[in-house]
Wavefront OBJ file of the C-alpha trace (Angstrom):
o trace
v -43.312 -20.759 12.747
v -39.537 -20.450 12.977
v -37.560 -20.088 9.792
v -34.572 -22.244 8.961
v -31.172 -20.688 8.406
v -31.611 -21.128 4.655
v -35.032 -19.424 4.702
v -33.565 -16.593 6.766
v -30.741 -16.257 4.241
v -33.242 -16.052 1.353
v -35.262 -13.429 3.221
v -32.085 -11.474 4.001
v -31.103 -11.429 0.311
v -34.596 -10.322 -0.737
v -34.663 -7.546 1.881
v -31.123 -6.481 1.051
v -32.048 -6.267 -2.630
v -35.153 -4.271 -1.738
v -33.332 -1.749 0.457
v -30.244 -1.368 -1.744
v -31.434 -1.783 -5.342
v -33.836 0.458 -7.165
v -35.101 -2.297 -9.468
v -36.069 -4.899 -6.827
v -39.345 -4.799 -4.906
v -39.747 -7.251 -2.016
v -43.537 -7.203 -2.294
v -43.833 -7.511 -6.070
v -41.413 -10.447 -5.956
v -43.111 -11.979 -2.880
v -39.751 -11.932 -1.108
v -38.359 -14.460 -3.572
v -34.766 -14.679 -4.739
v -33.066 -17.337 -6.798
v -30.495 -18.980 -4.573
v -29.802 -22.658 -4.142
v -29.545 -24.431 -0.837
v -26.156 -25.692 -1.957
v -24.792 -22.164 -2.354
v -26.109 -21.375 1.135
v -24.368 -24.435 2.608
v -21.088 -23.340 1.016
v -21.190 -19.919 2.699
v -18.776 -19.336 5.566
v -21.225 -16.982 7.270
v -24.237 -19.334 7.263
v -23.984 -19.728 11.059
v -25.019 -16.072 11.337
v -28.276 -16.784 9.528
v -28.826 -19.787 11.790
v -28.374 -17.520 14.830
v -30.924 -15.010 13.566
v -33.374 -17.830 12.793
v -32.986 -19.236 16.330
v -33.095 -15.897 18.168
v -35.996 -14.163 16.475
v -39.662 -14.965 16.046
v -39.835 -12.024 13.623
v -36.694 -12.236 11.472
v -38.257 -10.046 8.775
v -38.956 -7.231 11.258
v -35.515 -7.683 12.768
v -33.821 -7.365 9.379
v -36.017 -4.449 8.261
v -34.999 -2.610 11.446
v -31.378 -3.381 10.584
v -31.674 -2.068 7.039
v -33.422 1.087 8.283
v -30.410 1.707 10.522
v -28.072 1.132 7.544
v -26.908 -2.356 8.511
v -26.600 -4.171 5.192
v -23.916 -6.714 6.091
v -25.104 -9.807 7.960
v -22.363 -9.448 10.577
v -23.742 -6.037 11.560
v -27.097 -7.624 12.349
v -25.655 -9.649 15.190
v -24.168 -6.837 17.269
v -25.799 -5.191 20.288
v -26.678 -2.059 18.323
v -28.740 -4.132 15.882
v -30.680 -5.662 18.757
v -31.253 -2.183 20.215
v -32.461 -0.944 16.807
v -34.904 -3.819 16.626
v -36.238 -3.176 20.143
v -36.749 0.494 19.214
v -38.446 -0.566 15.965
v -40.881 -2.803 17.894
v -41.521 -0.059 20.447
v -42.212 2.476 17.678
v -44.583 0.037 15.951
v -46.522 -0.474 19.171
v -46.907 3.252 19.850
v -46.982 4.585 16.284
v -50.315 6.427 16.560
v -49.270 8.043 19.859
v -45.936 9.157 18.367
v -47.617 10.416 15.178
v -50.223 12.435 17.108
v -47.620 13.948 19.458
v -45.248 14.868 16.651
v -48.064 16.530 14.713
v -49.055 18.498 17.807
v -45.461 19.708 18.303
v -45.493 21.279 14.840
v -46.843 24.819 15.242
v -47.729 24.981 11.575
v -47.826 21.818 9.475
v -47.155 23.793 6.291
v -43.833 24.966 7.713
v -42.619 21.349 7.782
v -42.548 21.363 3.987
v -40.794 24.699 3.464
v -37.094 24.802 2.585
v -34.781 26.174 5.241
v -31.493 28.074 4.813
v -29.585 24.897 3.898
v -32.094 24.144 1.097
v -33.566 21.094 2.801
v -37.196 20.983 3.891
v -37.779 21.630 7.587
v -38.991 18.059 8.175
v -35.614 16.668 7.030
v -33.704 18.982 9.370
v -36.133 18.073 12.177
v -35.564 14.371 11.441
v -31.777 14.753 11.530
v -32.105 16.525 14.907
v -34.377 13.746 16.218
v -37.420 16.036 16.516
v -39.602 14.000 14.153
v -39.549 10.279 13.422
v -38.947 8.634 10.082
v -42.299 6.845 10.421
v -44.187 10.125 10.836
v -42.554 11.564 7.707
v -43.345 8.443 5.668
v -46.974 8.425 6.890
v -47.365 12.128 6.097
v -45.932 11.511 2.640
v -48.434 8.712 2.099
v -51.301 11.174 2.593
v -49.775 14.403 1.246
v -47.196 13.060 -1.262
v -44.561 15.745 -0.863
v -41.415 13.634 -1.282
v -41.725 13.462 -5.108
v -41.819 17.285 -5.220
v -38.547 17.473 -3.305
v -37.107 14.711 -5.500
v -37.475 17.102 -8.430
v -35.978 20.054 -6.515
v -33.100 18.140 -4.886
v -32.462 15.435 -7.492
v -28.665 15.844 -7.462
v -28.354 16.071 -3.675
v -26.776 12.968 -2.107
v -28.311 13.346 1.364
v -31.800 13.949 0.010
v -31.541 11.117 -2.527
v -30.516 8.669 0.197
v -33.349 9.804 2.476
v -35.947 9.680 -0.310
v -34.830 6.222 -1.456
v -35.060 4.831 2.077
v -38.510 6.386 2.585
v -39.788 4.930 -0.693
v -38.419 1.478 0.130
v -39.743 1.501 3.708
v -43.239 2.784 2.875
v -44.799 -0.593 1.860
v -43.522 -2.226 5.074
v -44.988 0.591 7.130
v -48.320 0.624 5.292
v -48.921 -3.131 5.456
v -50.042 -2.932 9.103
v -51.083 0.719 9.297
v -54.670 1.593 10.173
v -54.853 4.196 7.410
v -58.306 5.443 8.399
v -57.149 6.166 11.951
v -54.010 7.990 10.823
v -55.933 10.015 8.254
v -58.345 11.066 11.012
v -55.414 12.092 13.246
v -53.940 14.177 10.429
v -57.291 15.728 9.484
v -57.976 16.574 13.129
v -54.600 18.307 13.439
v -55.119 20.240 10.190
v -58.573 21.370 11.351
v -57.148 22.460 14.707
v -54.647 24.759 12.984
v -57.137 26.427 10.623
l 1 2 3 4 5 6 7 8 9 10 11 12 13 14 15 16 17 18 19 20 21 22 23 24 25 26 27 28 29 30 31 32 33 34 35 36 37 38 39 40 41 42 43 44 45 46 47 48 49 50 51 52 53 54 55 56 57 58 59 60 61 62 63 64 65 66 67 68 69 70 71 72 73 74 75 76 77 78 79 80 81 82 83 84 85 86 87 88 89 90 91 92 93 94 95 96 97 98 99 100 101 102 103 104 105 106 107 108 109 110 111 112 113 114 115 116 117 118 119 120 121 122 123 124 125 126 127 128 129 130 131 132 133 134 135 136 137 138 139 140 141 142 143 144 145 146 147 148 149 150 151 152 153 154 155 156 157 158 159 160 161 162 163 164 165 166 167 168 169 170 171 172 173 174 175 176 177 178 179 180 181 182 183 184 185 186 187 188 189 190 191 192 193 194 195 196
């Protein structure tokens, strides 16, 4: 069912709050925000929400992809790069287990992913910044191994780490809602057993 422009606007505000504010949780609040239809109708940019509502069957996924690529302003969600980010997001969702398995196999030693390198950051963060490991794989690994909180304590005053950790924490419930956790746990266990 297609959303209206107003419903898209409400979802946008809820997602924006989720991805930018520490004290708002999209899932705990059921995606609800307090905003009147009248305030929506008085917005100059409401046509942009109407466009997203018309163009996308999955406006939530489209906006999540935008927030993951640091597009927090509605105008940024209507450019070609936003559409490309969404297409990549869909592609990654469709081949997540394949990507996860391949990225685990590329790692010679899984333990090395969690060791700090010369710049003080864990290897997985440097690999992510180089494009050698996906954000999804890191978030899935953290779900099973829970290493991000340990680095939060070690790197608590580091801007780059704090931004990465915040985004991972905020994205995790979106990623887990459709994840076949048993399958991914088996893939991880299989890779760990292969390296022993």
